[in-house]
N, C-alpha and C positions, 0 to 999 in steps of 0.2 A: 356110192359107198354102200357096202352090205355089212350088216351086223349079225353075228352068231352068238347066242347066249351059251356060255360054257358051264355055268353053275346055276343052281337054284338054291333058294334059302335066304338068309338074312343079308348076305353080301352076294351080289350078282356080278359075275365076270363076263365081259363081252369082248369079242375079237372083231375088229372092223377090217374089212378088206377093200382096197381101192386100187384102181388101175394106174400104173405109172408107165409113161412112154419116154424112153431114153434112146436117142439116136435111132429112131424108127423101130425099136424093140419094145414090145409090150410085156410087162410083168406085173406082178401084184405085190403090194406092200401091205403091212399089217400094223395096226395100232390096237392097244388094249384099253378098256374102260371098265370102271367099277360103278356100282350103284348100290346104295343102302336105303332101307326103309326110311321114309321121311325126307329123302333128297328130292330135289325138283329136277335135277339134270344129271347126266352121266359125268363122272370125273375121269379125266384122262390119266392113265398110269404112265409114269416116267419109268421106262424099262430098267434103268440102272438104279432106281430108287424104290423098287417095289416093296422091299422089306420095311423101309422107313415109312412109306405111306400106309402099309398094312398094320404096322405097330399101332398107329393112331386109330385105325378102323377096328382093330381087334383088342383095344385096350382093356376090355373086361376079361380077356384070357389070351395072353400073348404066347402061350405055349406052342401053338400051332405055327407061328411065324418066326419064332426066335432062332430056329436052326436053319431057316432059309438062307441061301447064299446068293446075294445079288451078283449079277453078271451084266456085262454091257447089253446083252440081248436077253430078254425075258425068257426063262425056262418055263414055257407054257404049262407043261405037265406038272411040274413041281408047284407052280403057282395055283393051278386048279386043285391039286391035292391039299394044299394048305388051307385054301378057302373052303373046300368041301368038308374037311375035318372040323374047321371052326363052325361052319353052318350046322353040322350034326350036333356038335356040343351045344350050340346056341338053342337048337330046337329042344334039347333035353333040359336046358337051364334058362328059361325065359326071363 
């Protein structure tokens, strides 16, 4: 499994890639994880419940996640954008 960090700041978003073999065909599958200062381990994101999970993580300012639309498959770019905006706000409002 390989991890790629997609954001920097107060909330870190990671994308994990792992190999899947189905009927002798190899492909890659992805999972997403988040990490916040003070945590001891990564928290797995449930793709269809990203907004609900992030509402708790961004409870000091839910403006950046309130318009996010959950889908069965996580919209990586929209998720990154919401977290980056929150992290920028958090940096200015410690």
